C-alpha positions in Angstrom: 0.0 0.0 0.0 1.2 3.5 -0.9 -0.2 6.7 0.5 -0.4 9.8 -1.7 -1.1 13.2 -0.2 -1.6 16.1 -2.5 -2.3 19.8 -2.0 -2.2 23.0 -3.9 -2.0 26.7 -3.3 -3.4 29.7 -5.2 -2.5 33.2 -4.3 -2.9 36.7 -5.8 -6.3 36.0 -7.4 -5.2 32.8 -9.1 -2.1 34.2 -10.8 0.4 32.2 -8.7 -0.4 28.5 -8.5 1.6 25.7 -7.0 0.8 22.1 -6.2 2.7 19.1 -4.8 2.5 15.9 -3.0 4.3 13.2 -1.1 4.4 9.4 -1.5 4.8 7.3 1.7 4.9 3.5 2.2 2.6 1.5 4.5 5.0 2.3 7.4 4.7 6.1 6.8 8.2 6.4 5.5 8.9 9.0 2.7 9.5 7.6 -0.7 9.4 10.7 -2.9 7.8 14.0 -3.2 7.1 16.6 -5.9 6.1 20.2 -6.4 5.4 22.4 -9.5 4.6 26.0 -10.2 1.9 26.7 -12.7 0.3 29.7 -14.3 -3.2 30.8 -13.7 -5.5 27.8 -12.9 -8.7 27.0 -11.0 -8.7 25.2 -7.6 -10.1 22.0 -9.2 -7.4 21.9 -11.9 -4.6 22.4 -9.4 -5.9 19.5 -7.3 -6.4 17.3 -10.4 -2.8 18.0 -11.5 -1.5 17.0 -8.1 -3.5 13.8 -8.2 -2.4 13.0 -11.8 1.3 13.5 -11.1 1.2 11.7 -7.8 -0.6 8.7 -9.3 1.8 8.6 -12.2 4.8 8.5 -9.9 3.2 5.8 -7.8 2.5 3.7 -11.0 6.1 4.2 -12.2 7.3 2.9 -8.9 5.2 -0.2 -9.3 2.5 0.6 -6.8 -1.1 -0.3 -7.9 -2.8 0.0 -4.5 -2.8 3.7 -3.6 -4.5 5.5 -0.7 -5.2 9.1 -1.9 -5.7 12.0 0.4 -6.6 15.5 -0.9 -8.6 18.3 0.7 -10.4 19.0 -2.6 -13.2 16.4 -2.4 -14.6 17.4 -5.8 -11.2 16.5 -7.4 -11.2 13.1 -5.8 -14.8 12.4 -6.9 -13.9 13.4 -10.5 -10.8 11.2 -10.4 -12.8 8.2 -9.2 -15.5 8.9 -11.9 -12.9 9.0 -14.6 -11.2 5.8 -13.2 -14.5 4.0 -13.2 -15.4 5.2 -16.7 -12.0 3.9 -18.0 -12.4 0.5 -16.3 -16.0 0.0 -17.6 -15.0 0.7 -21.3 
């Protein structure tokens, strides 16, 4: 089991946007982390970018069972919807 925590930050009316995350193993030990600066984006897009990059890193490290934590519940719901759509088609 891998745990992925992601978060984003938007300041100055959305003109400065950053997001990042951390991957930890089942014992809570740090495996890797990431952060990026973006241009002007919405809160939902920032959260989705963090989820996408974090899941991609987890996949590249061979993890298929990932526990995702993010404070943007709408981003998590959308990610689950897309995942279920892909699996069903």
